[in-house]
C-alpha positions as a Markdown table, in Angstrom:
| # | Residue | x | y | z |
|---|---|---|---|---|
| 1 | Met | -87.9 | -7.7 | -65.6 |
| 2 | Ser | -85.4 | -9.2 | -67.8 |
| 3 | Lys | -82.1 | -9.9 | -66.4 |
| 4 | Asn | -80.4 | -10.4 | -69.8 |
| 5 | Arg | -79.6 | -6.7 | -70.8 |
| 6 | Ser | -78.6 | -6.5 | -74.3 |
| 7 | Ile | -76.1 | -3.4 | -74.5 |
| 8 | Pro | -76.4 | -1.7 | -78.0 |
| 9 | Lys | -73.6 | -3.0 | -80.3 |
| 10 | Leu | -71.7 | -0.6 | -82.6 |
| 11 | Val | -72.1 | -1.3 | -86.3 |
| 12 | Ile | -68.9 | -2.4 | -88.0 |
| 13 | Gly | -67.5 | -4.1 | -91.0 |
| 14 | Gly | -69.6 | -4.9 | -93.9 |
| 15 | Val | -72.4 | -2.5 | -92.9 |
| 16 | Leu | -70.2 | 0.6 | -92.7 |
| 17 | Ile | -68.5 | -0.6 | -95.9 |
| 18 | Ala | -71.8 | -0.7 | -97.6 |
| 19 | Leu | -72.5 | 2.6 | -96.2 |
| 20 | Leu | -69.5 | 4.2 | -97.6 |
| 21 | Leu | -69.9 | 2.5 | -100.9 |
| 22 | Ser | -73.5 | 3.8 | -101.2 |
| 23 | Ser | -72.3 | 7.3 | -100.5 |
| 24 | Cys | -70.1 | 7.4 | -103.6 |
| 25 | Gly | -71.2 | 8.4 | -107.0 |
| 26 | Lys | -68.8 | 5.7 | -108.7 |
| 27 | Lys | -68.3 | 2.2 | -107.6 |
| 28 | Asp | -66.0 | 1.1 | -110.6 |
| 29 | Asp | -63.0 | 3.2 | -109.6 |
| 30 | His | -61.0 | 4.1 | -106.5 |
| 31 | Ser | -62.8 | 7.1 | -105.3 |
| 32 | Trp | -64.5 | 5.2 | -102.6 |
| 33 | Thr | -61.2 | 4.9 | -100.7 |
| 34 | Lys | -60.8 | 8.7 | -100.2 |
| 35 | Asp | -64.5 | 9.0 | -98.8 |
| 36 | Asn | -64.6 | 9.3 | -94.8 |
| 37 | Thr | -68.3 | 8.8 | -94.5 |
| 38 | Ala | -67.9 | 5.3 | -92.7 |
| 39 | Leu | -65.1 | 6.5 | -90.5 |
| 40 | Met | -67.1 | 9.6 | -89.4 |
| 41 | Lys | -70.3 | 7.2 | -88.8 |
| 42 | Gln | -68.1 | 4.7 | -86.8 |
| 43 | Thr | -66.9 | 7.4 | -84.6 |
| 44 | Glu | -70.5 | 9.0 | -84.4 |
| 45 | Leu | -71.8 | 5.7 | -83.1 |
| 46 | Tyr | -69.2 | 5.2 | -80.5 |
| 47 | Leu | -69.8 | 8.7 | -79.2 |
| 48 | Ile | -73.6 | 8.0 | -79.0 |
| 49 | Gln | -72.8 | 4.7 | -77.0 |
| 50 | Ala | -70.5 | 6.6 | -74.9 |
| 51 | Ser | -73.1 | 9.1 | -74.1 |
| 52 | Ser | -75.9 | 6.4 | -73.2 |
| 53 | Val | -76.8 | 6.0 | -69.5 |
| 54 | Trp | -75.8 | 2.2 | -69.8 |
| 55 | Gly | -71.9 | 2.8 | -70.2 |
| 56 | Ile | -69.9 | 1.1 | -72.7 |
| 57 | Thr | -68.2 | -2.5 | -72.4 |
| 58 | Ser | -64.7 | -3.7 | -73.4 |
| 59 | Glu | -66.5 | -5.6 | -76.2 |
| 60 | Glu | -68.0 | -2.6 | -77.6 |
| 61 | Lys | -64.8 | -0.5 | -77.6 |
| 62 | Glu | -63.0 | -3.5 | -79.2 |
| 63 | Ser | -65.7 | -3.5 | -81.9 |
| 64 | Ala | -65.4 | 0.2 | -82.5 |
| 65 | Val | -61.5 | -0.1 | -82.8 |
| 66 | Asn | -61.7 | -2.9 | -85.1 |
| 67 | Gly | -64.1 | -1.1 | -87.3 |
| 68 | Ile | -62.0 | 1.9 | -87.7 |
| 69 | Asn | -58.8 | -0.2 | -88.3 |
| 70 | Ser | -60.6 | -2.4 | -90.7 |
| 71 | Ile | -61.7 | 0.8 | -92.8 |
| 72 | Met | -58.3 | 2.3 | -92.4 |
| 73 | Ser | -56.7 | -0.6 | -94.2 |
| 74 | Tyr | -57.8 | 0.7 | -97.5 |
| 75 | Tyr | -58.6 | 4.3 | -96.7 |
| 76 | Glu | -56.5 | 6.9 | -98.6 |
| 77 | Gly | -58.5 | 10.1 | -98.0 |
| 78 | Pro | -57.9 | 13.2 | -95.6 |
| 79 | Asn | -57.4 | 13.2 | -91.7 |
| 80 | Thr | -55.7 | 9.6 | -91.5 |
| 81 | Asp | -53.8 | 10.5 | -88.6 |
| 82 | Ser | -56.7 | 11.9 | -87.0 |
| 83 | Phe | -58.7 | 8.7 | -87.3 |
| 84 | Ser | -55.7 | 6.7 | -86.2 |
| 85 | Leu | -55.7 | 9.0 | -82.9 |
| 86 | Ile | -59.5 | 8.4 | -82.6 |
| 87 | Ala | -59.1 | 4.7 | -82.6 |
| 88 | Lys | -56.4 | 4.9 | -80.0 |
| 89 | Ala | -58.5 | 7.2 | -77.8 |
| 90 | Ile | -61.2 | 4.5 | -78.1 |
| 91 | Glu | -58.9 | 1.8 | -77.2 |
| 92 | Glu | -57.9 | 3.9 | -74.0 |
| 93 | Gly | -61.6 | 4.6 | -73.3 |
| 94 | Asn | -60.8 | 8.5 | -73.5 |
| 95 | Ala | -64.3 | 9.5 | -75.0 |
| 96 | Lys | -63.6 | 13.3 | -74.4 |
| 97 | Glu | -60.6 | 12.9 | -76.6 |
| 98 | Val | -62.6 | 11.1 | -79.4 |
| 99 | Lys | -65.1 | 14.0 | -79.1 |
| 100 | Asn | -62.4 | 16.6 | -79.5 |
| 101 | Ile | -60.8 | 15.0 | -82.6 |
| 102 | Tyr | -64.0 | 14.3 | -84.1 |
| 103 | Glu | -64.9 | 18.0 | -83.8 |
| 104 | Asp | -61.6 | 19.2 | -85.2 |
| 105 | Ile | -62.2 | 17.3 | -88.2 |
| 106 | Gly | -65.7 | 18.6 | -88.8 |
| 107 | Gly | -67.9 | 16.1 | -86.9 |
| 108 | Asp | -71.1 | 17.7 | -85.2 |
| 109 | Val | -70.5 | 17.0 | -81.4 |
| 110 | Thr | -73.6 | 19.1 | -80.2 |
| 111 | Ser | -75.7 | 16.1 | -79.3 |
| 112 | Phe | -73.0 | 14.2 | -77.4 |
| 113 | Ser | -73.2 | 14.6 | -73.5 |
| 114 | Ile | -69.9 | 13.7 | -72.4 |
| 115 | Pro | -69.0 | 15.5 | -69.1 |
| 116 | Glu | -65.7 | 17.4 | -69.2 |
| 117 | Ser | -65.1 | 15.9 | -65.5 |
| 118 | Ser | -65.8 | 12.4 | -66.5 |
| 119 | Gly | -62.3 | 11.6 | -67.3 |
| 120 | Thr | -61.5 | 8.4 | -69.2 |
| 121 | Leu | -64.3 | 5.7 | -69.4 |
| 122 | Ser | -63.9 | 2.5 | -67.7 |
| 123 | Asn | -63.2 | -0.9 | -69.4 |
| 124 | Thr | -66.4 | -2.4 | -68.0 |
| 125 | Pro | -70.0 | -1.3 | -68.0 |
| 126 | Val | -71.3 | 1.4 | -65.5 |
| 127 | Tyr | -73.4 | -1.5 | -63.9 |
| 128 | Thr | -70.7 | -3.9 | -62.9 |
| 129 | Ala | -73.5 | -6.3 | -61.1 |
| 130 | Glu | -76.9 | -7.0 | -62.2 |
| 131 | Pro | -79.2 | -6.0 | -59.2 |
| 132 | Glu | -82.2 | -8.2 | -58.1 |
| 133 | Ile | -84.8 | -5.5 | -58.9 |
| 134 | Asp | -87.6 | -7.5 | -60.5 |
| 135 | Asn | -90.0 | -7.6 | -57.6 |
| 136 | Leu | -89.3 | -4.0 | -56.6 |
| 137 | Ala | -89.9 | -2.7 | -60.0 |
| 138 | Glu | -93.0 | -4.8 | -60.6 |
| 139 | Asn | -94.6 | -4.2 | -57.3 |
| 140 | Ala | -94.0 | -0.5 | -57.3 |
| 141 | Ala | -95.0 | -0.1 | -60.9 |
| 142 | Ser | -98.3 | -2.0 | -60.4 |
| 143 | Ser | -99.6 | -1.3 | -57.0 |
| 144 | His | -98.2 | 2.4 | -57.2 |
| 145 | Val | -97.3 | 2.3 | -53.5 |
| 146 | Gln | -94.7 | 5.1 | -53.0 |
| 147 | Thr | -91.4 | 4.9 | -51.0 |
| 148 | Pro | -90.4 | 8.3 | -49.3 |
| 149 | Ser | -89.1 | 10.8 | -51.9 |
| 150 | Ile | -85.7 | 12.7 | -51.4 |
| 151 | His | -85.6 | 16.3 | -52.3 |
| 152 | Leu | -82.6 | 18.2 | -53.1 |
| 153 | Lys | -82.0 | 21.8 | -54.5 |
| 154 | Gly | -79.3 | 24.4 | -54.7 |
| 155 | Thr | -77.5 | 26.8 | -57.0 |
| 156 | Gly | -74.4 | 26.5 | -58.6 |
| 157 | Thr | -71.5 | 23.8 | -58.6 |
| 158 | Lys | -71.6 | 21.7 | -55.4 |
| 159 | Ala | -71.8 | 18.3 | -53.9 |
| 160 | Thr | -75.3 | 17.5 | -52.4 |
| 161 | Asp | -75.9 | 16.1 | -49.0 |
| 162 | Ser | -75.6 | 12.3 | -48.9 |
| 163 | Phe | -78.8 | 10.4 | -49.0 |
| 164 | Asp | -79.4 | 6.3 | -48.7 |
| 165 | Leu | -80.8 | 4.3 | -51.5 |
| 166 | Glu | -81.8 | 0.8 | -51.5 |
| 167 | Ser | -80.6 | -1.7 | -54.1 |
| 168 | Gly | -83.1 | -1.7 | -57.0 |
| 169 | Tyr | -83.7 | 1.4 | -59.0 |
| 170 | Ala | -84.4 | 5.1 | -58.8 |
| 171 | Ile | -86.0 | 7.6 | -60.6 |
| 172 | Phe | -84.4 | 11.0 | -60.7 |
| 173 | Glu | -86.8 | 14.2 | -61.7 |
| 174 | Ile | -84.2 | 16.9 | -62.3 |
| 175 | Asp | -84.8 | 20.9 | -63.0 |
| 176 | Tyr | -82.2 | 23.4 | -64.0 |
| 177 | Thr | -82.8 | 27.1 | -64.9 |
| 178 | Gly | -79.2 | 28.0 | -65.7 |
| 179 | Asp | -77.9 | 29.0 | -69.2 |
| 180 | Ala | -74.3 | 27.4 | -69.2 |
| 181 | Asn | -73.6 | 23.5 | -69.2 |
| 182 | Phe | -75.3 | 21.5 | -66.4 |
| 183 | Tyr | -73.8 | 18.0 | -65.2 |
| 184 | Ala | -75.2 | 15.8 | -62.5 |
| 185 | Asn | -73.3 | 12.6 | -61.6 |
| 186 | Leu | -74.4 | 10.2 | -59.0 |
| 187 | Leu | -71.6 | 9.0 | -56.8 |
| 188 | Ser | -72.2 | 5.4 | -55.3 |
| 189 | Pro | -70.9 | 4.2 | -51.9 |
| 190 | Ser | -68.1 | 2.3 | -53.7 |
| 191 | Gly | -66.9 | 5.4 | -55.4 |
| 192 | Asp | -68.4 | 4.9 | -58.9 |
| 193 | Glu | -69.7 | 8.0 | -60.7 |
| 194 | Met | -72.8 | 7.6 | -62.9 |
| 195 | Leu | -74.0 | 10.1 | -65.2 |
| 196 | Leu | -77.6 | 11.3 | -64.7 |
| 197 | Val | -77.7 | 14.4 | -66.9 |
| 198 | Ala | -75.2 | 16.3 | -69.4 |
| 199 | Asn | -77.0 | 19.3 | -70.8 |
| 200 | His | -76.4 | 22.7 | -72.2 |
| 201 | Gly | -78.9 | 25.4 | -71.0 |
| 202 | Lys | -82.4 | 24.8 | -69.2 |
| 203 | Tyr | -83.2 | 21.3 | -68.6 |
| 204 | Thr | -86.4 | 19.4 | -67.2 |
| 205 | Gly | -86.6 | 15.6 | -67.2 |
| 206 | Arg | -86.9 | 12.2 | -65.5 |
| 207 | Ile | -83.9 | 9.6 | -65.5 |
| 208 | Tyr | -84.1 | 5.9 | -64.7 |
| 209 | Lys | -81.1 | 4.3 | -63.1 |
| 210 | Glu | -80.6 | 0.8 | -61.5 |
| 211 | Ile | -79.1 | 0.9 | -58.1 |
| 212 | Ser | -76.8 | -2.1 | -57.8 |
| 213 | Glu | -75.9 | -1.6 | -53.8 |
| 214 | His | -77.5 | -0.3 | -50.8 |
| 215 | Gly | -75.7 | 2.5 | -49.2 |
| 216 | Ser | -75.1 | 6.3 | -49.0 |
| 217 | Tyr | -75.1 | 8.2 | -52.2 |
| 218 | Leu | -74.7 | 11.8 | -53.2 |
| 219 | Ile | -74.9 | 13.9 | -56.5 |
| 220 | Asn | -72.0 | 16.2 | -57.9 |
| 221 | Ile | -73.7 | 19.1 | -59.6 |
| 222 | Thr | -71.9 | 21.4 | -62.1 |
| 223 | Ala | -74.1 | 24.4 | -63.0 |
| 224 | Asp | -74.4 | 28.2 | -63.0 |
| 225 | Gly | -78.0 | 28.4 | -62.0 |
| 226 | Thr | -80.7 | 27.0 | -59.8 |
| 227 | Trp | -81.3 | 23.2 | -59.9 |
| 228 | Ser | -83.5 | 20.7 | -58.1 |
| 229 | Val | -83.5 | 16.9 | -57.9 |
| 230 | Asn | -86.5 | 14.8 | -56.5 |
| 231 | Met | -85.8 | 11.0 | -56.2 |
| 232 | Thr | -88.2 | 8.1 | -55.6 |
| 233 | Gln | -87.5 | 4.3 | -55.6 |
| 234 | Ser | -91.1 | 3.8 | -56.4 |
| 235 | Tyr | -93.1 | 4.6 | -59.6 |
| 236 | Ala | -96.4 | 6.5 | -59.1 |
| 237 | Gly | -97.3 | 7.1 | -62.7 |
| 238 | Lys | -99.4 | 5.4 | -65.3 |
| 239 | Thr | -98.3 | 1.6 | -66.1 |
| 240 | Tyr | -99.2 | 0.9 | -69.7 |
| 241 | Ser | -100.0 | -2.4 | -71.2 |
| 242 | Ser | -99.4 | -3.6 | -74.9 |
| 243 | Pro | -101.0 | -2.5 | -77.3 |
| 244 | Ala | -100.2 | 0.9 | -75.8 |
| 245 | Ser | -99.4 | 4.5 | -77.4 |
| 246 | Ile | -97.2 | 6.8 | -75.2 |
| 247 | Ser | -96.6 | 10.7 | -76.1 |
| 248 | Gly | -94.3 | 13.1 | -74.2 |
| 249 | Ser | -91.4 | 15.4 | -74.5 |
| 250 | Gly | -87.8 | 15.4 | -73.2 |
| 251 | Asp | -86.3 | 12.8 | -71.0 |
| 252 | Asp | -88.7 | 10.6 | -69.4 |
| 253 | Val | -89.4 | 6.9 | -68.0 |
| 254 | Phe | -92.5 | 4.5 | -68.1 |
| 255 | Phe | -93.2 | 1.2 | -66.9 |
| 256 | Val | -94.9 | -1.2 | -69.5 |
| 257 | Asn | -96.4 | -4.7 | -68.8 |
| 258 | Leu | -95.7 | -7.1 | -71.5 |
| 259 | Glu | -96.7 | -10.5 | -72.3 |
| 260 | Thr | -94.0 | -13.1 | -73.7 |
| 261 | Gly | -93.8 | -13.1 | -77.5 |
| 262 | Asn | -92.6 | -10.5 | -80.2 |
| 263 | Arg | -93.5 | -7.1 | -79.6 |
| 264 | Ile | -93.0 | -4.1 | -82.2 |
| 265 | Phe | -92.2 | -0.6 | -81.0 |
| 266 | Asn | -93.0 | 2.1 | -83.4 |
| 267 | Leu | -91.0 | 5.4 | -82.7 |
| 268 | Glu | -91.4 | 8.9 | -83.9 |
| 269 | Asn | -89.2 | 11.9 | -82.7 |
| 270 | Lys | -89.1 | 15.5 | -83.5 |
| 271 | Gly | -86.0 | 17.3 | -81.9 |
| 272 | Thr | -82.6 | 18.6 | -82.7 |
| 273 | Lys | -80.3 | 16.6 | -80.3 |
| 274 | Met | -79.6 | 12.9 | -79.7 |
| 275 | Phe | -82.8 | 10.7 | -79.5 |
| 276 | Met | -82.5 | 7.3 | -77.7 |
| 277 | Thr | -84.9 | 5.1 | -76.2 |
| 278 | Glu | -84.5 | 1.6 | -74.4 |
| 279 | Leu | -86.7 | -1.1 | -73.2 |
| 280 | Asp | -84.9 | -2.3 | -69.8 |
| 281 | Gly | -81.6 | -1.4 | -71.5 |
| 282 | Arg | -82.3 | -3.0 | -74.8 |
| 283 | Leu | -82.0 | -0.5 | -77.6 |
| 284 | Leu | -84.9 | 0.4 | -79.5 |
| 285 | Gly | -83.8 | 3.6 | -81.6 |
| 286 | Val | -81.1 | 6.1 | -81.7 |
| 287 | Glu | -80.5 | 9.0 | -84.0 |
| 288 | Asn | -79.3 | 12.6 | -83.8 |
| 289 | Gly | -82.5 | 14.8 | -84.4 |
| 290 | Asn | -85.6 | 13.7 | -85.9 |
| 291 | Tyr | -86.5 | 9.9 | -85.9 |
| 292 | Ser | -89.1 | 7.7 | -87.5 |
| 293 | Gly | -88.7 | 4.0 | -87.3 |
| 294 | Ser | -89.7 | 0.6 | -85.7 |
| 295 | Lys | -88.0 | -2.2 | -83.9 |
| 296 | Ala | -89.3 | -5.6 | -83.0 |
| 297 | Leu | -88.2 | -7.3 | -79.6 |
| 298 | Ser | -88.7 | -10.7 | -78.2 |
| 299 | Ile | -90.0 | -10.8 | -74.8 |
| 300 | Glu | -89.1 | -13.9 | -73.2 |
| 301 | Glu | -90.4 | -13.2 | -69.7 |
| 302 | Lys | -93.8 | -11.7 | -68.8 |
| 303 | Gly | -93.4 | -8.7 | -66.8 |
| 304 | Thr | -93.2 | -5.1 | -66.1 |
| 305 | Tyr | -90.3 | -3.4 | -67.9 |
| 306 | Pro | -88.9 | 0.1 | -67.7 |
| 307 | Leu | -89.2 | 2.2 | -70.9 |
| 308 | Thr | -86.5 | 5.0 | -71.1 |
| 309 | Ile | -86.6 | 8.0 | -73.4 |
| 310 | Lys | -83.8 | 10.6 | -74.2 |
| 311 | Ser | -84.9 | 13.4 | -76.3 |
| 312 | Asp | -84.9 | 17.3 | -76.5 |
| 313 | Gly | -88.3 | 17.3 | -78.5 |
| 314 | Gln | -91.5 | 15.7 | -78.7 |
| 315 | Trp | -91.8 | 11.9 | -79.2 |
| 316 | Asn | -94.5 | 9.2 | -79.6 |
| 317 | Ile | -94.1 | 5.4 | -79.1 |
| 318 | Asn | -96.7 | 2.8 | -80.2 |
| 319 | Ile | -96.3 | -0.7 | -78.8 |
| 320 | Lys | -98.1 | -3.6 | -80.3 |
């Protein structure tokens, strides 16, 4: 498994300025200085990153702040104070405040899963250390040897009983039958809280998390209905090899055997909320709602890689 995770970078500067220019009917006057498209898009991209299971780095926050400030240097449109406050909130790592301001000025926040209990975001990534999980992941995925599973269930808001996890990775299969907001946060032995699920209403899905330390964990649940969590540190599903076609629905994880060289991932999604898919933490595609696109990645090491999907609808991935 690749040890060089490339966390998605926020788009800034020239790309956003080009987007802003292309959204205006005239480019020969100053009407584009009053168009807030680029600022809204920059904020949206930050919220997508803040909702990601991989967390957000200081470099990415700095890129978002610089992008907004760059546009603000010539922006003469409405809500200038609000966008300044958004930049300040991003700099402070307060994703909830960014989301609230974005909603106040007309942004659609229904796809961004930022728990109300999360507080401000750290200046460092969720994963502060790169665990040595290569052999564990490859052996589990290829041999289908299962480690003991952990089963938890309950109703309403509560902290689960503690359970032990080895360093490596874990797959969480989660079901929830309530109608209100549902949050599940994994609490590590060192006190770091890592988001598993943030959803409104019923939920069923599988989530992949890298586990950086051995020890006793628990899950903080916020819910108004019945829920269950099944955990395993081995993979018993089908392992795919390129070329491959993988279809499914909702949040899921698979393992893929890849040779070295360039690989193309063709992605299709039909949904209404955020869609995001990653190969071992390397972003393949992200969008709110429906998506159709492709991404080429260079595979530097032959191995077995986790492929994670976040979606509320039907999706298909072709690898070649």
